[in-house]
DRENSESE-691999 format. One record per atom (N, C-alpha, C): residue number from 1; residue in three letters; atom name; z, x, y. Coordinates in steps of 0.001 Angstrom, whole numbers, padded with zeros to 6 digits. Each point is the difference from the previous one (the first is absolute). Layout:
N
  resi  resn  name       c3       c1       c2
   NUM   ALA    CA        Z        X        Y
...
REM end
This chain:
79
  resi  resn  name       c3       c1       c2
     1   MET     N  -013080  -006229   013207
     1   MET    CA  -000086  -001401  -000355
     1   MET     C  -001384  -000531   000351
     2   PRO     N  -000480  -000928  -000774
     2   PRO    CA  -001299  -000590   000292
     2   PRO     C   000036  -000812   001293
     3   GLN     N  -001151  -000126   000612
     3   GLN    CA  -000124  -000774   001233
     3   GLN     C  -001145  -000979  -000148
     4   ILE     N   000072  -001099   000751
     4   ILE    CA  -001121  -000937   000046
     4   ILE     C  -000272  -000349   001456
     5   LEU     N  -001204  -000407   000257
     5   LEU    CA  -000404  -000470   001320
     5   LEU     C  -000484  -001431  -000182
     6   VAL     N   000602  -000914   000728
     6   VAL    CA  -000390  -001405  -000115
     6   VAL     C  -000971  -000304   001137
     7   ARG     N  -001224  -000315  -000368
     7   ARG    CA  -001028  -000323   000999
     7   ARG     C  -000135  -001505   000122
     8   GLN     N  -000466  -000435   001117
     8   GLN    CA  -000323  -001398   000286
     8   GLN     C   001202  -000918  -000188
     9   LEU     N   001172   000458   000410
     9   LEU    CA   001194  -000831  -000022
     9   LEU     C  -000102  -000983   001160
    10   ALA     N   000258  -001249  -000262
    10   ALA    CA  -000097  -001017   001051
    10   ALA     C   000957   000347   001138
    11   SER     N  -000457  -000217   001225
    11   SER    CA   000818   000299   001181
    11   SER     C   001327  -000751  -000048
    12   GLU     N  -000037  -001220  -000496
    12   GLU    CA   001220  -000803  -000088
    12   GLU     C   001009   000643  -000956
    13   ALA     N  -000478   000520  -001124
    13   ALA    CA   000879   000658  -000965
    13   ALA     C   000567   001291   000596
    14   HIS     N  -000811   000729   000734
    14   HIS    CA   000442   001242   000630
    14   HIS     C   001080  -000286   001040
    15   ARG     N  -000228  -001013   000830
    15   ARG    CA   001009  -000379   001002
    15   ARG     C   001299  -000445  -000664
    16   ALA     N  -000115  -000783  -001070
    16   ALA    CA   001192  -000482  -000702
    16   ALA     C   000769   001169  -000624
    17   LEU     N  -000716   000967  -000547
    17   LEU    CA   000635   001171  -000597
    17   LEU     C   000761   000786   001060
    18   LYS     N  -000640   000228   001143
    18   LYS    CA   000648   000752   001071
    18   LYS     C   001203  -000752   000562
    19   ALA     N  -000115  -001330   000129
    19   ALA    CA   001113  -000795   000516
    19   ALA     C   001197   000037  -000956
    20   ARG     N  -000274  -000137  -001299
    20   ARG    CA   001095   000038  -000975
    20   ARG     C   000637   001388  -000043
    21   ALA     N  -000822   001032   000123
    21   ALA    CA   000528   001369   000008
    21   ALA     C   000925   000201   001200
    22   ARG     N  -000389  -000527   001161
    22   ARG    CA   000860   000084   001184
    22   ARG     C   001324  -000719  -000237
    23   GLN     N  -000068  -001182  -000621
    23   GLN    CA   001218  -000768  -000276
    23   GLN     C   000938   000759  -000929
    24   GLN     N  -000576   000709  -000956
    24   GLN    CA   000799   000736  -000977
    24   GLN     C   000288   001433   000443
    25   ASN     N  -000445   000335   001206
    25   ASN    CA   000221   001321   000579
    25   ASN     C  -000522   001117  -000908
    26   CYS     N  -001231  -000169  -000464
    26   CYS    CA  -000640   001026  -000826
    26   CYS     C  -001476   000081   000390
    27   SER     N  -000696   000937  -000592
    27   SER    CA  -001422   000148   000316
    27   SER     C  -000826  -000996  -000811
    28   ALA     N  -001178  -000303   000517
    28   ALA    CA  -000908  -000893  -000725
    28   ALA     C  -000409   000634  -001330
    29   GLU     N  -000151   001311  -000016
    29   GLU    CA  -000375   000701  -001234
    29   GLU     C   001085  -000146  -001070
    30   SER     N   001263   000210   000379
    30   SER    CA   001071  -000110  -000998
    30   SER     C   000167  -001441  -000471
    31   LEU     N  -000204  -000960   000884
    31   LEU    CA   000081  -001406  -000397
    31   LEU     C  -001150  -000356  -000942
    32   ALA     N  -001202   000475   000295
    32   ALA    CA  -001143  -000263  -000879
    32   ALA     C   000241   000622  -001377
    33   ARG     N   000569   001201  -000024
    33   ARG    CA   000316   000661  -001270
    33   ARG     C   001026  -000821  -000783
    34   GLU     N   001026  -000488   000695
    34   GLU    CA   001029  -000819  -000645
    34   GLU     C  -000582  -001295  -000562
    35   ILE     N  -000874  -000650   000768
    35   ILE    CA  -000627  -001247  -000443
    35   ILE     C  -000864   000245  -001230
    36   LEU     N  -000797   001054   000022
    36   LEU    CA  -000850   000319  -001152
    36   LEU     C   000831   000314  -001241
    37   GLU     N   001001   000850   000167
    37   GLU    CA   000813   000390  -001150
    37   GLU     C   000762  -001180  -000580
    38   SER     N   000567  -000845   000854
    38   SER    CA   000786  -001125  -000502
    38   SER     C  -000866  -001042  -000700
    39   SER     N  -001266  -000093   000402
    39   SER    CA  -000857  -000996  -000634
    39   SER     C  -000726   000533  -001229
    40   LEU     N  -000104   001320  -000146
    40   LEU    CA  -000770   000569  -001102
    40   LEU     C   000839   000664  -001086
    41   VAL     N   001150   000552   000362
    41   VAL    CA   000834   000725  -000950
    41   VAL     C   001126  -000923  -000453
    42   PRO     N   000195  -000149  -001307
    42   PRO    CA   001074  -000873  -000476
    42   PRO     C   001340   000425   000571
    43   GLU     N   000743  -000980   000495
    43   GLU    CA   001282   000299   000642
    43   GLU     C   001025   000514  -000998
    44   SER     N   000098  -000674  -001119
    44   SER    CA   000995   000421  -000980
    44   SER     C  -000707   000567  -001224
    45   ARG     N   000153   001255  -000169
    45   ARG    CA  -000544   000638  -001187
    45   ARG     C   001067  -000076  -001076
    46   THR     N  -000392  -000438  -001159
    46   THR    CA   000950  -000148  -001087
    46   THR     C   000371   001370  -000532
    47   GLY     N   001288   000291  -000033
    47   GLY    CA   000485   001278  -000499
    47   GLY     C   000036   000021  -001518
    48   LEU     N   000207   001174  -000540
    48   LEU    CA   000010   000177  -001445
    48   LEU     C   001095  -000833  -000657
    49   GLY     N   001194  -000006   000586
    49   GLY    CA   001099  -000763  -000567
    49   GLY     C  -000314  -001489  -000069
    50   SER     N  -000610  -000524   001054
    50   SER    CA  -000363  -001419   000013
    50   SER     C  -001064  -000317  -001035
    51   ARG     N  -000948   000924  -000179
    51   ARG    CA  -001047  -000231  -001006
    51   ARG     C   000586   000033  -001410
    52   ILE     N   000929   000925  -000251
    52   ILE    CA   000640   000063  -001318
    52   ILE     C   000818  -001258  -000234
    53   ALA     N   000751  -000446   001015
    53   ALA    CA   000803  -001217  -000128
    53   ALA     C  -000891  -001201  -000288
    54   ALA     N  -001179  -000041   000617
    54   ALA    CA  -000922  -001119  -000229
    54   ALA     C  -000495  -000032  -001442
    55   LEU     N  -000129   001173  -000620
    55   LEU    CA  -000411   000052  -001401
    55   LEU     C   001009  -000695  -000909
    56   TRP     N   001278   000138   000331
    56   TRP    CA   001070  -000543  -000834
    56   TRP     C   000496  -001359   000489
    57   ASP     N  -000574  -000512   001073
    57   ASP    CA   000429  -001282   000547
    57   ASP     C  -000198  -001103  -001041
    58   GLY     N   001053  -000734  -000273
    58   GLY    CA  -000075  -001095  -000955
    58   GLY     C   000284   000397  -001437
    59   ALA     N   000160   001294  -000254
    59   ALA    CA   000288   000452  -001368
    59   ALA     C   001441  -000336  -000347
    60   ASP     N   000240  -000400  -001229
    60   ASP    CA   001355  -000313  -000453
    60   ASP     C   000662   001290  -000454
    61   LEU     N   000884   000524   000834
    61   LEU    CA   000682   001257  -000296
    61   LEU     C   001481  -000233  -000283
    62   SER     N   000387  -001253  -000302
    62   SER    CA   001415  -000326  -000181
    62   SER     C   000611   000697  -001214
    63   ASP     N  -000781   000269  -001028
    63   ASP    CA   000543   000642  -001188
    63   ASP     C  -000113   001523   000054
    64   LEU     N  -000459   000535   001106
    64   LEU    CA  -000181   001442   000162
    64   LEU     C   001315   000633   000433
    65   ASP     N   000452   001007  -000721
    65   ASP    CA   001251   000684   000320
    65   ASP     C  -000340   001416   000466
    66   LEU     N   000098   000227   001278
    66   LEU    CA  -000320   001312   000558
    66   LEU     C   001279   000794   000218
    67   VAL     N  -000012   001253  -000433
    67   VAL    CA   001139   000881   000193
    67   VAL     C  -000483   001181   000824
    68   ARG     N   000712   000247   001091
    68   ARG    CA  -000388   001089   000890
    68   ARG     C   000538   001324  -000532
    69   ASP     N  -000855   001020   000003
    69   ASP    CA   000412   001346  -000384
    69   ASP     C   000720   000617   001194
    70   ARG     N   001281   000213  -000128
    70   ARG    CA   000810   000525   001110
    70   ARG     C   000251   001499  -000121
    71   THR     N  -000791   000686  -000814
    71   THR    CA   000126   001445  -000125
    71   THR     C  -000372   000634   001328
    72   PRO     N   000881   000862   000537
    72   PRO    CA  -000313   000624   001304
    72   PRO     C  -001264   000854  -000091
    73   TYR     N  -000743  -000022   001052
    73   TYR    CA  -001224   000786   000081
    73   TYR     C   000350   001458   000291
    74   GLU     N  -000580   000893  -000752
    74   GLU    CA   000176   001416   000245
    74   GLU     C  -001363   000621   000275
    75   PRO     N  -000170   000596   001174
    75   PRO    CA  -001308   000581   000313
    75   PRO     C  -000348   001147  -000954
    76   MET     N  -001280   000167  -000217
    76   MET    CA  -000476   001034  -000883
    76   MET     C   000139   001366   000669
    77   ASP     N   000374   001001  -000781
    77   ASP    CA   000103   001356   000506
    77   ASP     C  -001362   000667  -000105
    78   LEU     N  -000627   000304   001116
    78   LEU    CA  -001354   000557  -000007
    78   LEU     C  -000021   001514   000197
    79   LYS     N   001143   000624  -000189
    79   LYS    CA   000073   001469   000172
    79   LYS     C  -000592   000730  -001166
REM end
């Protein structure tokens, strides 16, 4: 995994990080990693199903008649 070194961090920020880490019973490094990730990486990544649903959001599908194919699945014989 990539690593970074933060130079010239204000003493007040360093003390606050260590104090919060103590309160949460974790290391300052893991807390700093959590803070960075939560602020930089989107919390909710939109899944494929949600993106497909968004494409059809608002479409008038009331006259659409869908029939499910209930034919049992038979695996292919690869012998």
